[in-house]
C-alpha distance (Angstrom), angle and dihedral (degrees) to the residues before:
residue distance angle dihedral
M1 . . .
K2 3.86 . .
S3 3.77 117.7 .
L4 3.76 120.6 -127.3
N5 3.89 90.7 -104.8
Q6 3.82 88.5 52.8
L7 3.83 92.9 51.2
M8 3.80 93.3 50.6
L9 3.86 97.2 49.4
G10 3.72 121.3 129.8
S11 3.69 126.8 -20.3
K12 3.85 98.3 -37.8
T13 3.75 97.9 99.0
A14 3.79 131.1 89.1
V15 3.88 132.9 -174.4
M16 3.76 115.2 -128.5
V17 3.94 119.2 -158.7
V18 3.77 109.2 -163.7
D19 3.73 124.4 -155.8
V20 3.75 100.0 -33.3
Q21 3.74 90.4 163.0
N22 3.76 135.0 137.4
D23 3.64 98.9 -102.8
Y24 3.73 92.9 52.3
C25 3.84 97.6 37.9
H26 3.86 114.8 19.2
P27 3.86 116.4 93.6
E28 3.77 85.5 -126.4
G29 3.73 96.0 44.3
A30 3.80 123.2 113.1
L31 3.83 98.6 -94.8
S32 3.75 94.0 47.0
Q33 3.92 89.2 50.5
A34 3.83 87.6 49.8
G35 3.87 89.0 57.0
C36 3.71 102.8 -94.3
D37 3.85 114.6 147.4
V38 3.90 104.2 -122.3
S39 3.80 95.2 175.8
G40 3.73 91.1 107.7
V41 3.84 90.9 62.6
A42 3.87 89.0 60.8
E43 3.75 90.0 50.2
M44 3.86 95.1 51.0
M45 3.83 100.1 41.0
P46 3.84 96.7 81.9
Q47 3.81 89.5 54.6
L48 3.87 90.5 47.0
H49 3.78 89.7 52.4
K50 3.85 92.7 51.9
L51 3.75 92.2 49.4
L52 3.84 92.6 48.2
Q53 3.74 93.6 46.6
R54 3.88 92.0 50.2
A55 3.77 91.3 44.5
R56 3.78 91.6 54.6
E57 3.78 92.6 47.1
L58 3.80 89.0 53.7
K59 3.84 96.1 41.1
V60 3.67 96.2 -115.7
P61 3.71 111.6 160.1
I62 3.83 114.6 -106.4
I63 3.82 118.4 -156.6
F64 3.74 119.6 -168.5
I65 3.80 118.4 -152.8
Q66 3.82 113.5 -152.4
T67 3.75 124.8 -175.2
L68 3.76 116.1 -141.4
H69 3.72 123.0 -179.8
E70 3.96 128.3 -167.5
K71 3.68 141.9 155.4
A72 3.86 90.3 -91.6
T73 3.88 90.4 63.2
D74 3.65 99.7 33.6
S75 3.93 98.9 108.1
D76 3.73 120.9 -176.8
A77 3.84 90.5 -112.4
W78 3.79 91.9 50.4
T79 3.77 98.4 47.1
T80 3.87 94.5 44.6
R81 3.76 99.2 47.6
S82 3.73 115.7 131.2
S83 3.77 98.2 -101.5
G84 3.79 91.2 64.1
R85 3.89 95.2 168.0
S86 3.83 94.2 89.7
A87 3.90 95.8 58.3
N88 3.95 90.0 111.7
V89 3.69 98.8 35.9
C90 3.94 122.3 126.8
R91 3.71 95.2 -5.4
R92 3.88 112.1 -173.6
G93 3.83 110.0 -87.8
S94 3.67 95.3 13.6
W95 3.84 130.8 125.7
G96 3.77 86.8 -122.8
A97 3.73 92.3 62.7
E98 3.84 92.8 51.0
F99 3.93 117.6 102.3
Y100 3.77 120.1 -91.5
E101 3.69 118.9 -127.8
V102 3.79 89.9 -32.2
S103 3.79 128.5 95.0
P104 3.74 121.7 -164.7
K105 3.77 110.5 -133.9
E106 3.87 128.9 -139.0
D107 3.68 93.8 -89.1
D108 3.79 97.5 43.5
I109 3.74 121.8 96.2
I110 3.74 127.3 -127.0
V111 3.83 121.8 -156.2
N112 3.79 119.7 -172.9
K113 3.75 119.8 -146.2
H114 3.82 135.6 -176.0
R115 3.86 103.0 -162.7
Y116 3.86 134.8 45.8
S117 3.80 93.6 -88.1
A118 3.86 119.7 71.4
F119 3.80 88.7 -147.6
V120 3.82 100.3 56.6
N121 3.74 111.6 102.8
T122 3.87 94.8 -24.1
R123 3.72 134.6 111.3
L124 3.87 92.3 -114.8
D125 3.84 95.7 110.9
S126 3.71 92.4 48.1
V127 3.91 91.7 51.8
L128 3.69 90.9 48.5
K129 3.80 94.4 50.3
T130 3.80 89.3 47.6
L131 3.71 91.6 53.8
K132 3.78 91.1 45.0
I133 3.77 91.5 -124.2
E134 3.79 119.7 172.8
T135 3.80 104.0 167.2
L136 3.89 127.4 49.6
I137 3.69 121.1 -161.4
I138 3.85 101.6 -158.4
T139 3.76 124.1 -153.4
G140 3.86 134.6 164.1
V141 3.78 146.7 59.7
S142 2.79 140.0 -0.1
T143 3.88 103.9 15.4
N144 3.73 95.9 -161.5
V145 3.78 99.2 41.4
C146 3.79 122.2 28.2
V147 3.70 96.1 11.9
E148 3.80 92.9 48.7
S149 3.77 94.9 41.6
T150 3.91 89.8 52.1
A151 3.75 92.1 45.9
R152 3.82 93.8 49.6
D153 3.79 92.9 48.5
G154 3.84 91.4 44.9
F155 3.79 88.4 55.0
M156 3.81 92.9 47.4
L157 3.80 86.3 55.0
D158 3.83 90.2 53.7
Y159 3.85 99.3 -103.9
H160 3.80 115.9 140.9
I161 3.77 106.1 -118.8
V162 3.83 126.1 -146.9
L163 3.77 115.2 179.8
A164 3.84 113.6 -155.3
A165 3.81 98.6 -141.0
D166 3.83 97.4 -162.8
A167 3.79 94.5 44.5
C168 3.77 91.8 58.4
A169 3.64 131.0 78.5
S170 3.84 139.8 -168.8
Y171 3.84 132.9 -179.5
S172 3.69 92.2 -107.1
P173 3.97 132.7 36.0
A174 3.87 89.0 -134.3
A175 3.68 93.4 55.1
H176 3.78 92.8 47.4
D177 3.65 93.7 48.6
M178 3.82 93.7 47.1
T179 3.81 89.6 57.1
L180 3.89 91.6 49.3
E181 3.80 88.6 54.1
N182 3.83 91.8 47.7
I183 3.76 95.1 49.0
E184 3.69 93.0 46.8
G185 3.79 93.3 48.3
Y186 3.77 100.8 44.4
F187 3.92 117.8 -0.3
G188 3.84 111.7 40.2
K189 3.80 142.3 -59.5
V190 3.77 132.2 -43.5
S191 3.86 121.0 -145.7
E192 3.83 141.3 156.7
V193 3.77 123.2 -110.8
A194 3.74 94.5 -110.8
E195 3.84 91.9 58.4
L196 3.78 93.1 49.5
I197 3.90 91.9 49.5
D198 3.79 89.1 49.5
I199 3.84 90.8 52.8
W200 3.79 91.9 50.3
M201 3.81 91.6 47.1
D202 3.82 90.4 49.1
Q203 3.82 89.8 56.9
M204 3.85 93.6 50.7
P205 3.87 109.3 107.4
E206 3.81 112.9 -116.1
E207 3.87 114.1 -104.5
P208 3.70 107.7 -101.1
L209 3.70 113.8 -113.9
R210 3.84 116.2 -107.4
S211 3.72 112.6 -109.9
I212 3.80 112.5 -115.3
S213 3.87 112.9 -135.7
T214 3.75 117.4 -160.5
A215 3.87 88.7 -171.8
Q216 3.82 116.7 117.8
P217 3.74 116.0 -111.1
A218 3.91 112.6 -102.8
V219 3.72 116.1 -104.1
G220 3.68 115.7 -140.2
């Protein structure tokens, strides 16, 4: 079994940010208004920002997953599922579908999805294969639904999965912890942002020492 260090070697890793959008994360978003506790999002956002900043500095690809729902994708099975409360979440063109406290940069990639998993009927797998990505560092919300669904499908497609535990959030601590146990047991590895950043930094080549010349500068 490969270690976490081995999985994150070289340029074969990408960071995925799943569904960090107003309706899922903002105190005035649809899920909060429906009674979901979004306090875990506020707790995880500083760690997510740290991870994204370091990833950009090290040129690690960042892929933002954005849920968009519209009439064309509102199947009967989808709109009548047991949860019900998310029927009007992240409608195309709405404030709720916009990103929450994160802003994709010019070189970042956005993949739109219409179901829990970012791999279902999207271009994600094609993007990852084009970039020759082998390891996915997965972040976002909610840990036990869209994040876990994406992680499971990624593993089934033979990607190495690393779940950034403190850069994910659910609407209950128990649901969050349940997914961490599930991923660690069957689908990949669980780590914290500080450990991931340390691994990246350990792989950075040391800056070569500047040669010291004792020769006198030429006079001309």
